[in-house]
C-alpha positions as CSV (number, residue, x, y, z in Angstrom):
1,M,0.0,0.3,0.1
2,S,1.4,3.6,-1.2
3,S,-0.1,7.2,-0.3
4,E,1.4,10.3,-1.6
5,L,1.1,12.4,2.2
6,A,2.1,16.1,0.1
7,Q,4.1,16.8,-2.8
8,H,7.9,14.9,-3.1
9,V,6.5,13.3,0.1
10,A,4.8,9.2,0.5
11,L,4.5,6.1,3.0
12,E,4.9,3.2,2.2
13,I,3.2,0.0,4.4
14,G,3.7,-3.6,3.2
15,Y,3.6,-7.4,4.0
16,V,6.5,-9.2,3.1
17,G,6.5,-13.4,3.0
18,S,8.3,-16.3,2.0
19,K,8.6,-20.2,2.7
20,G,11.1,-22.5,2.3
21,T,10.7,-26.4,1.4
22,K,13.3,-29.1,1.0
23,L,16.4,-27.1,2.2
24,V,19.9,-29.1,2.8
25,R,20.8,-30.1,6.1
26,L,23.5,-31.5,7.7
27,R,22.5,-34.4,10.2
28,D,23.6,-37.3,11.9
29,A,22.6,-41.0,9.8
30,N,23.9,-42.8,11.8
31,Q,22.6,-41.5,15.7
32,P,21.0,-44.2,17.7
33,A,17.5,-44.1,18.3
34,Y,17.3,-44.9,21.9
35,L,20.0,-42.3,24.7
36,A,23.2,-44.1,26.7
37,I,22.3,-48.1,25.0
38,V,23.6,-47.6,22.2
39,P,25.3,-50.4,20.5
40,I,28.9,-51.1,18.8
41,R,28.7,-50.0,15.9
42,I,31.4,-50.3,12.8
43,T,30.5,-46.1,12.3
44,P,30.4,-43.9,15.1
45,S,28.9,-41.4,13.1
46,M,27.7,-40.5,9.6
47,D,27.4,-37.1,8.4
48,E,24.6,-36.8,5.8
49,F,22.8,-34.1,3.4
50,A,19.3,-34.2,3.2
51,T,16.6,-32.2,1.8
52,I,14.6,-32.1,5.0
53,S,14.5,-28.2,6.4
54,A,11.8,-25.9,6.1
55,S,11.8,-22.1,6.5
56,N,9.5,-19.0,7.0
57,Y,9.5,-14.7,6.3
58,N,7.1,-12.5,7.6
59,A,7.3,-8.7,8.0
60,L,5.5,-5.7,8.0
61,E,7.3,-2.8,6.2
62,A,6.3,1.0,6.6
63,T,8.7,3.4,4.5
64,F,8.7,6.9,4.2
65,R,9.8,8.4,1.7
66,V,10.8,12.5,0.8
67,Q,12.3,13.6,-2.7
68,G,13.4,17.0,-3.4
69,S,11.8,18.5,-0.7
70,H,13.4,22.1,0.9
71,G,16.4,20.3,-0.1
72,F,15.9,17.0,1.5
73,S,15.8,14.1,0.0
74,G,15.9,10.5,1.5
75,F,13.8,7.8,2.8
76,A,13.2,6.0,7.1
77,G,12.1,2.3,7.0
78,Y,11.1,0.1,9.5
79,T,10.6,-3.9,9.2
80,F,9.6,-5.7,12.3
81,S,10.2,-9.3,11.2
82,K,10.8,-13.6,12.2
83,S,12.4,-15.4,10.4
84,L,12.0,-19.6,12.0
85,D,13.7,-22.1,10.4
86,D,15.6,-25.7,11.6
87,A,19.0,-25.3,9.9
88,S,20.0,-21.3,8.6
89,D,23.5,-23.1,7.4
90,G,22.7,-26.8,6.5
91,I,25.6,-27.6,5.5
92,D,28.4,-26.0,7.1
93,Y,31.1,-28.1,8.6
94,N,32.0,-25.7,11.1
95,F,30.9,-27.4,14.3
96,S,31.1,-24.1,16.2
97,T,28.4,-22.8,14.1
98,V,26.0,-25.2,15.0
99,A,25.2,-27.0,12.0
100,L,25.0,-30.1,12.9
101,P,21.0,-30.6,14.9
102,Q,21.0,-31.2,18.3
103,N,18.9,-34.5,18.2
104,S,19.4,-35.8,15.0
105,N,16.4,-38.0,15.4
106,N,14.0,-35.0,16.8
107,L,14.3,-32.3,14.5
108,R,11.5,-30.7,15.1
109,A,13.6,-29.9,18.1
110,E,15.7,-27.6,16.1
111,Y,13.0,-25.2,14.6
112,G,13.6,-22.0,15.8
113,P,14.6,-18.5,14.7
114,S,17.0,-18.0,12.3
115,N,21.1,-18.0,12.9
116,F,20.1,-14.3,10.7
117,D,17.0,-12.8,12.5
118,A,16.5,-9.3,13.3
119,R,13.5,-8.8,14.7
120,Q,13.5,-4.9,14.4
121,R,15.2,-3.0,12.3
122,F,15.2,0.6,11.1
123,T,17.2,2.5,8.6
124,A,17.6,6.2,7.3
125,A,19.7,7.7,5.2
126,L,18.8,11.4,4.3
127,T,21.1,13.6,2.1
128,Y,20.5,17.7,2.6
129,Q,21.3,19.7,-0.3
130,V,22.7,23.2,1.5
131,P,21.4,26.5,-0.1
132,T,23.7,29.0,-1.2
133,F,24.7,31.9,0.8
134,S,25.8,35.2,0.1
135,G,29.0,35.3,-0.9
136,P,32.1,33.9,-2.4
137,K,30.2,31.8,-5.4
138,R,33.2,28.8,-5.3
139,L,33.2,28.9,-1.5
140,M,29.1,29.6,-0.7
141,Q,28.0,26.7,-3.1
142,G,28.1,23.3,-3.8
143,W,27.9,22.0,0.4
144,Q,26.2,18.6,0.3
145,L,24.8,17.1,4.1
146,N,24.5,12.6,3.9
147,S,23.5,10.5,6.9
148,I,22.6,7.3,7.6
149,F,21.6,6.1,10.3
150,T,20.5,2.2,11.3
151,A,19.4,1.0,14.3
152,Q,18.2,-3.2,14.9
153,S,17.6,-5.8,17.4
154,G,19.6,-8.1,18.2
155,R,20.3,-11.6,16.2
156,P,20.4,-15.3,18.5
157,V,22.4,-16.6,20.6
158,P,23.3,-20.3,19.2
159,I,24.3,-21.7,22.6
160,V,25.6,-25.0,23.4
161,S,26.9,-26.8,26.6
162,A,30.8,-26.5,26.9
163,N,30.5,-30.3,28.0
164,D,28.3,-32.8,25.5
165,T,27.1,-35.2,28.2
166,S,24.1,-36.4,25.7
167,S,25.8,-40.5,25.8
168,F,27.9,-40.8,28.4
169,P,28.5,-42.9,30.0
170,N,28.1,-45.5,27.3
171,P,32.1,-45.9,26.2
172,N,30.8,-46.3,22.4
173,Y,29.7,-43.3,21.0
174,N,30.5,-40.1,24.0
175,T,29.5,-37.4,21.4
176,Q,25.8,-38.3,20.9
177,S,25.0,-34.6,20.2
178,N,27.9,-34.4,18.4
179,Y,28.9,-31.5,20.4
180,H,26.2,-29.6,20.0
181,Q,23.8,-30.9,22.9
182,R,22.5,-27.8,24.8
183,P,21.9,-26.8,28.5
184,N,18.4,-27.4,30.6
185,V,16.3,-24.0,31.5
186,V,16.8,-22.9,34.7
187,P,12.7,-21.5,35.5
188,G,12.9,-17.9,36.7
189,V,16.1,-16.9,36.1
190,N,17.4,-14.2,33.4
191,P,19.5,-15.9,30.7
192,I,20.8,-12.3,30.2
193,I,23.4,-10.5,32.6
194,P,21.6,-7.0,32.9
195,N,25.0,-5.4,33.7
196,W,27.1,-7.1,31.8
197,E,30.5,-5.8,30.3
198,S,32.7,-6.5,27.4
199,A,36.6,-8.3,27.6
200,P,39.2,-7.7,29.1
201,D,35.8,-7.0,32.0
202,T,35.2,-10.6,32.8
203,I,31.1,-9.8,33.5
204,G,30.0,-11.9,30.4
205,Y,26.4,-11.6,29.0
206,L,25.1,-14.6,29.8
207,N,23.8,-15.8,33.2
208,A,25.1,-19.0,33.6
209,N,22.7,-19.8,36.7
210,A,20.2,-20.0,34.2
211,F,21.6,-22.9,32.8
212,A,21.7,-26.1,34.2
213,Q,23.7,-29.3,32.6
214,P,20.8,-32.0,31.3
215,A,21.3,-35.7,33.0
216,N,23.6,-38.2,31.1
217,G,22.6,-39.6,28.3
218,T,19.7,-37.2,27.6
219,F,19.3,-33.6,25.9
220,G,18.9,-29.7,26.9
221,D,15.5,-28.5,26.8
222,L,16.6,-25.0,25.7
223,G,15.3,-24.1,22.3
224,R,17.6,-23.4,19.4
225,N,18.3,-20.0,18.5
226,A,15.9,-18.8,21.7
227,I,17.9,-16.1,23.5
228,F,19.0,-12.9,21.2
229,G,22.4,-11.3,21.5
230,P,23.5,-7.4,22.1
231,H,21.2,-4.8,19.4
232,Y,23.1,-2.4,17.4
233,W,22.9,1.5,16.0
234,D,25.0,3.2,13.5
235,W,25.1,6.8,12.4
236,D,27.3,8.0,9.9
237,F,27.5,11.3,8.4
238,A,29.0,13.3,5.4
239,V,30.2,16.5,4.2
240,L,30.7,17.3,0.7
241,K,31.6,20.2,-1.8
242,N,31.2,20.3,-5.0
243,T,32.9,23.5,-7.1
244,L,33.0,23.4,-10.9
245,L,36.8,23.8,-11.7
246,T,35.4,24.5,-15.6
247,E,32.1,23.8,-18.0
248,R,32.8,20.2,-17.7
249,L,35.1,19.9,-14.9
250,S,34.5,19.5,-11.1
251,L,36.3,18.9,-8.1
252,Q,34.1,17.5,-5.1
253,L,35.7,17.2,-1.5
254,R,34.2,14.8,0.4
255,A,34.5,14.2,4.7
256,E,33.3,11.4,5.7
257,F,32.8,9.9,9.5
258,F,32.0,6.2,10.5
259,N,30.2,6.0,13.4
260,L,30.2,9.3,14.1
261,L,29.6,9.4,17.4
262,N,31.6,6.2,18.2
263,H,29.0,4.1,20.1
264,P,30.2,0.6,21.1
265,N,28.3,-2.0,19.2
266,F,29.3,-5.8,20.2
267,A,29.0,-9.1,17.8
268,L,27.7,-12.3,19.5
269,P,29.3,-13.4,22.9
270,N,30.6,-16.8,23.8
271,W,27.8,-19.2,23.2
272,F,29.3,-22.2,24.6
273,V,28.4,-22.3,28.2
274,T,29.1,-24.1,31.3
275,P,25.8,-24.1,33.4
276,G,26.5,-22.6,37.2
277,Q,29.4,-21.2,36.1
278,G,30.8,-18.1,35.3
279,P,31.8,-16.1,33.7
280,T,29.8,-17.3,30.7
281,G,29.0,-15.8,27.8
282,L,31.9,-12.9,27.2
283,I,32.1,-10.6,24.0
284,S,35.7,-9.8,22.9
285,Q,34.9,-9.3,19.2
286,T,33.0,-5.9,17.7
287,P,31.0,-6.9,14.5
288,D,33.2,-5.6,12.5
289,Q,36.1,-7.9,13.9
290,A,33.6,-10.8,13.7
291,Q,33.3,-10.2,9.7
292,T,36.9,-10.4,9.2
293,N,37.3,-6.6,8.5
294,P,38.6,-4.4,11.1
295,G,38.4,-0.8,11.7
296,L,35.9,-1.1,7.7
297,G,33.0,-3.1,8.1
298,G,29.7,-2.2,10.1
299,G,29.8,-2.0,13.8
300,G,33.7,-0.7,14.3
301,P,35.0,2.4,16.1
302,R,34.7,6.3,14.1
303,V,36.6,6.0,11.6
304,I,37.0,9.5,9.5
305,Q,37.8,9.7,5.8
306,L,39.0,12.4,3.2
307,A,38.7,12.4,-0.3
308,A,39.0,14.2,-3.2
309,K,38.3,13.9,-6.3
310,L,38.0,15.4,-9.7
311,V,34.6,14.8,-11.8
312,V,33.5,14.7,-15.7
Protein backbone atom coordinates (compact mmCIF):
# COMPACT_ATOMS: atom_id res chain seq x y z
CA MET A 1 0.00 0.00 0.00
CA SER A 2 1.39 3.39 -1.03
CA SER A 3 0.07 6.88 -0.38
CA GLU A 4 1.31 10.34 -1.36
CA LEU A 5 1.08 12.41 1.82
CA ALA A 6 2.14 15.66 0.17
CA GLN A 7 4.07 16.82 -2.85
CA HIS A 8 7.39 14.92 -2.97
CA VAL A 9 6.43 12.94 0.19
CA ALA A 10 5.10 9.35 0.21
CA LEU A 11 4.44 6.52 2.66
CA GLU A 12 4.58 2.81 1.80
CA ILE A 13 3.35 -0.02 4.03
CA GLY A 14 3.52 -3.65 2.99
CA TYR A 15 3.75 -7.28 4.00
CA VAL A 16 6.58 -9.51 2.81
CA GLY A 17 6.57 -13.27 3.27
CA SER A 18 8.44 -16.28 1.97
CA LYS A 19 8.50 -20.02 2.57
CA GLY A 20 11.21 -22.57 1.88
CA THR A 21 10.80 -26.35 1.73
CA LYS A 22 13.11 -29.28 1.08
CA LEU A 23 16.14 -27.25 2.10
CA VAL A 24 19.49 -28.96 2.58
CA ARG A 25 20.73 -29.66 6.09
CA LEU A 26 23.43 -31.74 7.76
CA ARG A 27 22.48 -34.53 10.17
CA ASP A 28 23.91 -37.72 11.69
CA ALA A 29 22.23 -40.56 9.80
CA ASN A 30 23.74 -43.14 12.15
CA GLN A 31 22.69 -41.64 15.46
CA PRO A 32 21.20 -44.33 17.72
CA ALA A 33 17.51 -44.07 18.48
CA TYR A 34 17.91 -44.57 22.24
CA LEU A 35 20.20 -42.58 24.44
CA ALA A 36 22.82 -44.15 26.69
CA ILE A 37 22.00 -47.66 25.38
CA VAL A 38 24.13 -47.84 22.27
CA PRO A 39 25.37 -51.06 20.68
CA ILE A 40 28.91 -51.32 19.36
CA ARG A 41 28.95 -50.06 15.79
CA ILE A 42 31.53 -50.08 13.03
CA THR A 43 30.72 -46.46 12.11
CA PRO A 44 30.07 -44.23 15.16
CA SER A 45 28.60 -41.40 13.07
CA MET A 46 27.66 -40.70 9.47
CA ASP A 47 27.14 -37.16 8.21
CA GLU A 48 24.30 -36.91 5.73
CA PHE A 49 23.06 -34.07 3.53
CA ALA A 50 19.30 -34.33 3.44
CA THR A 51 16.65 -32.10 1.83
CA ILE A 52 14.39 -32.16 4.88
CA SER A 53 14.53 -28.62 6.26
CA ALA A 54 12.04 -25.76 5.98
CA SER A 55 11.91 -22.04 6.63
CA ASN A 56 9.49 -19.15 6.66
CA TYR A 57 9.79 -15.37 6.84
CA ASN A 58 7.10 -12.82 7.66
CA ALA A 59 7.59 -9.08 7.86
CA LEU A 60 5.72 -5.80 8.12
CA GLU A 61 7.59 -3.03 6.30
CA ALA A 62 6.96 0.70 6.42
CA THR A 63 8.91 3.24 4.35
CA PHE A 64 8.66 7.03 4.40
CA ARG A 65 10.17 8.74 1.35
CA VAL A 66 10.91 12.37 0.52
CA GLN A 67 12.31 13.60 -2.78
CA GLY A 68 13.54 17.14 -3.37
CA SER A 69 11.49 18.78 -0.64
CA HIS A 70 13.19 21.98 0.59
CA GLY A 71 16.55 20.45 -0.28
CA PHE A 72 15.89 17.12 1.49
CA SER A 73 15.85 13.71 -0.23
CA GLY A 74 15.91 10.28 1.36
CA PHE A 75 13.91 7.67 3.19
CA ALA A 76 13.25 6.12 6.59
CA GLY A 77 12.31 2.47 6.78
CA TYR A 78 11.17 0.23 9.62
CA THR A 79 10.86 -3.56 9.47
CA PHE A 80 9.23 -5.80 12.07
CA SER A 81 9.92 -9.38 11.07
CA LYS A 82 10.44 -12.97 12.13
CA SER A 83 12.53 -15.58 10.34
CA LEU A 84 12.15 -19.20 11.45
CA ASP A 85 13.82 -22.40 10.27
CA ASP A 86 15.41 -25.58 11.53
CA ALA A 87 18.79 -25.12 9.80
CA SER A 88 20.03 -21.67 8.79
CA ASP A 89 23.24 -22.97 7.22
CA GLY A 90 22.74 -26.67 6.79
CA ILE A 91 25.95 -27.32 4.83
CA ASP A 92 28.36 -25.66 7.27
CA TYR A 93 30.82 -28.25 8.62
CA ASN A 94 32.14 -25.90 11.31
CA PHE A 95 30.81 -27.43 14.52
CA SER A 96 31.11 -24.12 16.39
CA THR A 97 28.40 -22.57 14.19
CA VAL A 98 25.94 -25.26 15.28
CA ALA A 99 25.13 -26.56 11.80
CA LEU A 100 24.42 -30.06 13.12
CA PRO A 101 21.26 -30.63 15.18
CA GLN A 102 21.26 -31.50 18.85
CA ASN A 103 19.27 -34.65 18.14
CA SER A 104 19.24 -35.95 14.57
CA ASN A 105 16.22 -38.09 15.45
CA ASN A 106 14.17 -35.09 16.57
CA LEU A 107 14.65 -32.34 14.01
CA ARG A 108 11.37 -30.69 15.03
CA ALA A 109 13.18 -29.54 18.19
CA GLU A 110 15.53 -27.51 15.96
CA TYR A 111 12.74 -25.27 14.68
CA GLY A 112 13.27 -21.74 15.96
CA PRO A 113 14.61 -18.30 15.03
CA SER A 114 17.06 -18.26 12.14
CA ASN A 115 20.68 -17.49 12.94
CA PHE A 116 20.27 -14.18 11.09
CA ASP A 117 16.87 -13.28 12.57
CA ALA A 118 16.63 -9.60 13.55
CA ARG A 119 13.13 -8.82 14.77
CA GLN A 120 13.30 -5.04 14.39
CA ARG A 121 15.36 -2.83 12.09
CA PHE A 122 15.21 0.90 11.38
CA THR A 123 17.22 2.66 8.68
CA ALA A 124 17.16 6.30 7.67
CA ALA A 125 19.21 7.80 4.83
CA LEU A 126 18.99 11.53 4.19
CA THR A 127 20.67 13.95 1.83
CA TYR A 128 20.44 17.74 2.25
CA GLN A 129 21.46 20.18 -0.45
CA VAL A 130 22.62 23.23 1.50
CA PRO A 131 21.27 26.50 0.06
CA THR A 132 23.77 28.89 -1.51
CA PHE A 133 24.94 31.50 0.96
CA SER A 134 25.92 35.05 0.12
CA GLY A 135 29.60 35.49 -0.49
CA PRO A 136 32.20 34.14 -2.92
CA LYS A 137 30.37 31.81 -5.31
CA ARG A 138 32.94 29.01 -5.39
CA LEU A 139 33.12 28.94 -1.60
CA MET A 140 29.46 29.30 -0.69
CA GLN A 141 27.71 26.97 -3.15
CA GLY A 142 27.85 23.22 -3.79
CA TRP A 143 27.62 22.05 -0.16
CA GLN A 144 25.82 18.77 0.64
CA LEU A 145 25.20 16.83 3.87
CA ASN A 146 24.61 13.05 3.91
CA SER A 147 23.51 10.94 6.86
CA ILE A 148 22.73 7.25 7.38
CA PHE A 149 21.38 5.95 10.70
CA THR A 150 20.79 2.25 11.41
CA ALA A 151 19.38 0.52 14.50
CA GLN A 152 18.36 -3.09 14.94
CA SER A 153 17.60 -5.61 17.65
CA GLY A 154 20.08 -8.38 18.45
CA ARG A 155 20.54 -11.67 16.62
CA PRO A 156 20.13 -15.12 18.23
CA VAL A 157 22.90 -16.67 20.30
CA PRO A 158 23.29 -20.37 19.28
CA ILE A 159 23.95 -21.64 22.81
CA VAL A 160 25.37 -25.13 23.35
CA SER A 161 26.73 -26.88 26.41
CA ALA A 162 30.51 -26.78 26.79
CA ASN A 163 30.43 -30.41 28.03
CA ASP A 164 28.46 -32.80 25.85
CA THR A 165 27.07 -35.52 28.12
CA SER A 166 24.24 -36.63 25.82
CA SER A 167 25.60 -40.18 25.56
CA PHE A 168 27.71 -40.44 28.71
CA PRO A 169 28.66 -42.92 30.20
CA ASN A 170 28.30 -45.17 27.13
CA PRO A 171 31.88 -45.89 25.99
CA ASN A 172 30.96 -46.61 22.37
CA TYR A 173 29.51 -43.26 21.42
CA ASN A 174 30.25 -40.39 23.76
CA THR A 175 29.22 -37.54 21.43
CA GLN A 176 25.58 -38.36 20.87
CA SER A 177 24.70 -34.79 19.82
CA ASN A 178 27.95 -34.13 17.90
CA TYR A 179 28.93 -31.53 20.53
CA HIS A 180 25.63 -29.70 20.03
CA GLN A 181 23.90 -30.60 23.27
CA ARG A 182 22.00 -27.60 24.61
CA PRO A 183 21.60 -27.01 28.36
CA ASN A 184 18.38 -27.16 30.34
CA VAL A 185 16.62 -23.94 31.29
CA VAL A 186 16.33 -22.96 34.96
CA PRO A 187 12.81 -21.44 35.29
CA GLY A 188 12.50 -17.89 36.59
CA VAL A 189 16.16 -16.91 36.11
CA ASN A 190 17.06 -14.20 33.60
CA PRO A 191 19.55 -15.72 31.11
CA ILE A 192 21.07 -12.31 30.37
CA ILE A 193 23.21 -10.40 32.89
CA PRO A 194 21.79 -6.82 32.96
CA ASN A 195 25.16 -5.20 33.77
CA TRP A 196 27.22 -7.27 31.34
CA GLU A 197 30.50 -5.85 30.10
CA SER A 198 32.77 -6.63 27.18
CA ALA A 199 36.26 -8.09 27.47
CA PRO A 200 38.70 -7.60 29.16
CA ASP A 201 36.09 -7.28 31.92
CA THR A 202 34.83 -10.63 33.18
CA ILE A 203 31.09 -9.95 33.52
CA GLY A 204 29.69 -12.07 30.71
CA TYR A 205 26.52 -11.49 28.72
CA LEU A 206 24.96 -14.82 29.75
CA ASN A 207 23.92 -15.89 33.25
CA ALA A 208 25.41 -19.32 33.96
CA ASN A 209 22.86 -19.86 36.77
CA ALA A 210 20.02 -19.71 34.24
CA PHE A 211 21.16 -23.04 32.78
CA ALA A 212 21.55 -26.57 34.09
CA GLN A 213 23.53 -29.47 32.67
CA PRO A 214 21.16 -32.17 31.32
CA ALA A 215 21.27 -35.56 32.98
CA ASN A 216 23.73 -37.99 31.46
CA GLY A 217 22.35 -39.55 28.31
CA THR A 218 19.75 -36.83 27.66
CA PHE A 219 19.34 -33.68 25.61
CA GLY A 220 18.74 -30.16 26.92
CA ASP A 221 15.37 -28.41 26.78
CA LEU A 222 16.67 -24.97 25.75
CA GLY A 223 15.17 -24.11 22.40
CA ARG A 224 17.43 -23.44 19.44
CA ASN A 225 18.33 -19.74 19.15
CA ALA A 226 15.95 -18.88 22.00
CA ILE A 227 18.15 -16.10 23.45
CA PHE A 228 19.14 -12.95 21.56
CA GLY A 229 22.38 -10.97 21.66
CA PRO A 230 23.09 -7.24 22.00
CA HIS A 231 21.34 -4.67 19.84
CA TYR A 232 23.13 -2.55 17.26
CA TRP A 233 22.99 1.08 16.17
CA ASP A 234 25.25 3.27 14.07
CA TRP A 235 25.26 6.79 12.63
CA ASP A 236 27.38 7.70 9.61
CA PHE A 237 27.71 11.28 8.40
CA ALA A 238 29.37 13.03 5.46
CA VAL A 239 30.01 16.59 4.26
CA LEU A 240 30.56 17.18 0.53
CA LYS A 241 31.66 20.24 -1.42
CA ASN A 242 31.33 20.32 -5.21
CA THR A 243 33.20 23.12 -6.98
CA LEU A 244 32.90 23.76 -10.70
CA LEU A 245 36.41 24.32 -12.09
CA THR A 246 35.55 24.52 -15.77
CA GLU A 247 32.44 24.03 -17.85
CA ARG A 248 32.93 20.24 -17.79
CA LEU A 249 35.20 19.59 -14.80
CA SER A 250 34.33 19.70 -11.08
CA LEU A 251 36.28 19.09 -7.89
CA GLN A 252 34.56 17.16 -5.11
CA LEU A 253 35.88 17.27 -1.54
CA ARG A 254 34.48 14.79 1.00
CA ALA A 255 34.76 14.34 4.76
CA GLU A 256 33.14 11.09 5.92
CA PHE A 257 32.56 9.98 9.50
CA PHE A 258 31.70 6.32 10.06
CA ASN A 259 30.17 5.69 13.51
CA LEU A 260 30.14 9.44 14.10
CA LEU A 261 29.41 9.20 17.85
CA ASN A 262 31.87 6.32 18.35
CA HIS A 263 29.06 4.24 19.83
CA PRO A 264 30.27 0.77 20.95
CA ASN A 265 28.63 -2.18 19.18
CA PHE A 266 29.34 -5.79 20.04
CA ALA A 267 29.32 -9.14 18.29
CA LEU A 268 27.63 -12.22 19.73
CA PRO A 269 29.01 -13.59 23.01
CA ASN A 270 30.84 -16.87 23.40
CA TRP A 271 27.96 -19.33 23.22
CA PHE A 272 29.61 -22.38 24.82
CA VAL A 273 28.00 -22.51 28.26
CA THR A 274 29.13 -24.32 31.39
CA PRO A 275 25.94 -24.27 33.49
CA GLY A 276 26.34 -22.86 37.00
CA GLN A 277 29.90 -21.70 36.36
CA GLY A 278 30.85 -18.17 35.42
CA PRO A 279 31.82 -15.98 33.80
CA THR A 280 29.73 -17.12 30.84
CA GLY A 281 29.13 -15.58 27.45
CA LEU A 282 32.06 -13.20 27.35
CA ILE A 283 32.01 -10.73 24.46
CA SER A 284 35.46 -10.13 23.00
CA GLN A 285 34.73 -8.74 19.53
CA THR A 286 33.01 -5.90 17.74
CA PRO A 287 30.96 -6.78 14.62
CA ASP A 288 33.67 -5.61 12.22
CA GLN A 289 36.19 -7.97 13.85
CA ALA A 290 33.71 -10.85 13.75
CA GLN A 291 33.31 -10.16 10.01
CA THR A 292 37.15 -10.32 9.66
CA ASN A 293 37.07 -6.71 8.43
CA PRO A 294 38.39 -4.66 11.39
CA GLY A 295 37.98 -0.92 11.19
CA LEU A 296 36.04 -0.95 7.93
CA GLY A 297 33.15 -3.33 8.53
CA GLY A 298 29.93 -2.26 10.21
CA GLY A 299 30.04 -1.88 13.98
CA GLY A 300 33.64 -0.78 14.34
CA PRO A 301 34.99 2.33 16.09
CA ARG A 302 34.79 5.81 14.60
CA VAL A 303 36.61 6.13 11.28
CA ILE A 304 37.22 9.49 9.56
CA GLN A 305 37.92 9.49 5.85
CA LEU A 306 38.94 12.49 3.72
CA ALA A 307 38.83 12.36 -0.07
CA ALA A 308 39.10 14.50 -3.16
CA LYS A 309 38.24 13.60 -6.73
CA LEU A 310 37.78 15.21 -10.11
CA VAL A 311 34.37 14.71 -11.71
CA VAL A 312 33.90 15.08 -15.45
